[in-house]
N, C-alpha and C positions, 0 to 999 in steps of 0.2 A: 398554641405554644410554638415559639420559634424553633426551627430545626437546628440541630447541632452543625456547626461549620464543618466543612470537609477541607482538610488541609493535606499537604504533601511535603515530604522531604526528599530532595533529589540530588544526592551526592554523585560525583563523578569518580570512577575507579582509576584515578591517575596518581594516587599516593595514599598514604595513611591519613586517617581523620585526626584533626587536632581540636583544640578547645572551641574554635570558631564553629566547626561543624557540630560539636556537641550542643552548643547554645542554639544553633539553627534548628536542630532536631527537637530540642526542648521547647522552643517557641511553637513549632508546628504541632507538637503533641499537646501543649498547654491550651492553645486556641481551639484546636480541633477535637480535644478529648480523645486523642489518638490521631493517626495520620497514615496516609498512603506512602509507601516506600517506592520511589521510582529511581532506578539506576540510570544515570545519564551517561550512556556508553556509546553514543553515536560517533564520537571521534576516535576512529580505529587507530589513528596515528599516535595517540597518547594513552588510551585506556588499556589497562592490564587486568584481566579477570582474577588474578591472584589477589587483588586488592578488594574484591567484592566480599570475600570471606572475612576480611578484616573489618569491613564496614558492618557486616551483620554481627560479628562478635562485639564490636564496640557498642552498637545500639542495644544489644542484650545486656551488656555490662552496665550501661546507663539506665537500664530498666525502662526502656522506651520501646515496647512492643508495637510493631506496625500492624495495620489492618490487611488481612488477606495475604496473598503471595506477593513478593516483590515484583514490580513491573520493570521490564528492560526496554529502553527506547529502541535498541537495535532490532527488536521484534516488530516495530511499527514503521519501518521504512516505507512500506506501501502506503500507509496513511499520509505520510509527509509528501510522498510523490503525488498523491491525489490532490492535496492542498495546493502544491505548486502548480499543478495542471489547471486548477481553477483560477489561480491568479494569472496564469499565462492566457487563458481564454478571455479574461477581462482586459488583457493588454496592459496590465499594471506592473509587469516585470519585464526586464530585458536581459539578454545574455551579455556577459562581460568576458572578453577574450584576452584582456591584458595579462601579461606575465607578472610574476611577483616583482621582477626587476623594474618593469614599467610602472607598476603601481607605487613602488618605493620612490621612483623618480618624481612622480606626481605629488606624493605626500611630503617629500622633502624640498619641493620647489620653493624658492624665496618669494612667496607672494604675500608676505605680511603675516597676518594671523592665520592659523590653520583653518582650512575650509573643508567641509565634508566632501567625500568623494562622490562625483556623478560622472560616470564613464561612458554614457551612451553615445556621445559624439566624439570621443577621443580617438576612435579608429575609423577610417573611411569604410564605407559599406563594402567595397571590393576586398579590403583586407580582412574584414570580419568574415566574409564569405570564404576567403581562402583558408583562414584558420579553421573554420567549421568543416570545410571539405577535407582537411587533413586529419580530421577526427579529434581535434583538440577540444577538450571538455571546457564548458563555460561555467562560470559562476553566474548566478541569477540575482540581479539587483532590483529592488523595489523602486518604481517611479514614484517617489514620495510625494511630490507636488500633485501629480495626477491622482494619486491614491487619496490624498486629503480632499481634493476637489470631489472625487467620487463619493467619499464617505460622508462629507459634510462635517459640521462641528462634532468633535469627539472628545470625551473626557474619561478619566478613570478616578475611582474613589480611593483616596489616601486615608486608610483607616487608622494610621498612627496619629495623624493630625486632624482627622475629622473634616476633610474638605474634598471637593472635586477639583481635579487638576486637568486643565485643557491639554490635549495632545499637541506637542510641539516637536516637529521633526528637524528643526534647524540644526541641531548638533549631530544629527545622524546622516543627513543627505540621503543619497540612494543606497541605503544599507543593503548588505548582502543577506539574502534570506535562504540561499541554497549554495553551499560551497561546491566547487567543481569536483572535489574528491569524495564527498559523501552524499551529495544530492539534497542536503538539507542544511539547517543551521540551528544554533541554540534558539534563535528568535522564532523560527517557524515551528520547530518541534515542540517547544514549550507550550505554545498556544493550542496546538492540536492535542497534546497530551492532557492539558488541564481540562479541555472539553470532554475528551474520552473518559477521563477519570472522575468527572463531575465535581471538580474542585471549585469550591465557593469562596475560599479565602486563601490567597497566595501569601505566604509568609516567606521572606527572604531578606538578605542583608541590604542595608541602605545603599551599598555600592551598586546595586542593580536597579535602583529607582529610576534612573534615566532610561533603562531598557524598557520600562513599562510603557513609555510612549509608543515604541515600536509594536509592542505586544497588543496594546489596546487597538491600534489601527488595524493590525492583521485580524483581530477578532471581528471587527466590523466587516472587513473585506470578505472574510470567509463565513460570515453569518454564524459566528460562534458566541456562546454566552460570555459575559464579562464577570469575572470574580472581583471581589474587593481586594485591595492590596495593603499589606502591612509590612513595611520595610524596617526591620529592627536594627538596633545598634550592632556594630561590629565588635568582636573581641580583639583587643590589642595588647601588645606587650607593655611593660611598665614605662617604656620610653615613648609609648603612643603609636608604635608601628603596628600596622594590621598584620595579623597572622596569615601566613600563606604557605602552601605546600612547597613552592619553589624555593622558599627560604629555609626549608627543613624545620619548620616550627615543630616544637615538641609534640609528638603524636600521643594520642590517648593510650596506645599500647605501651609506649615507652614510659609514660607517667604511671601506668599500672605496675609495670615491672620495677619502677623505682620506689614502689610502696605507697603511692598516692591512693587514697580511698575515694569513693564516689562523693562522699560528703566534702572532702578537701577540694575536689575539683569544682563542685557546684558552688562552693563558697567563693571561688575566684571568678565566677561568671556574673554578668549583669543581672539585675532583677528581672524576672519575667514580666512582660508587658501586661497592662490592664486591658480588660475586655470592654471597657466603657465606651469605646469609640466604634465597636464592631456591631 
């Protein structure tokens, strides 16, 4: 008998949950027959722990109980540091000392179509050494071309469309895998977390499908297992605009306060996906 998929729901405590979060949690619960709740709180510049209580209350109201105790990414910084050290030992990452202003200048340069950032040769070695000696923290970028050469052909399984997808880093370039201010990134932390938590099926919005190329490559480099991926549809407004916290999309809490019932809310969400491709 096939084992029950292990899924997770990983909201960030940077605002109140909206209908998009509700649907993401419902998909994880539907496919996994339950889910691991992981609080993505590594970005100390944006996360506020007052929102964690709201997340828990919303999930209880949605009748979506999680498995075990919630997991907090901020408790795993040591694991992310170990993963970065392994990539450093393989010489597949390099420090980037460019300031935000310098990076903005690179990204806005009139070079035709936008190109992914690769900063390894943008500063002379003496200037890198000078900035390092001054104690300036560096972001760490993946040597994407070298990493692909090291890994060989890599693919990930798209469980929504039932096909293998070859990893393509063209759109990412030398992606940042450890920010200078937190020592990790979404990309690095998520692959470490999924391995620690034994996640077999990653369910998340289709807007994150492109990030899966980075994640699958990191899994190979770090010798971590590869889940299958189901990128579900996004919940949008009637005008077709994607819901977002920054746009102050109607929160689940405000909908409850306005008298919306759980049945009302579920009726306005997309149909849950079929398991036939998993």
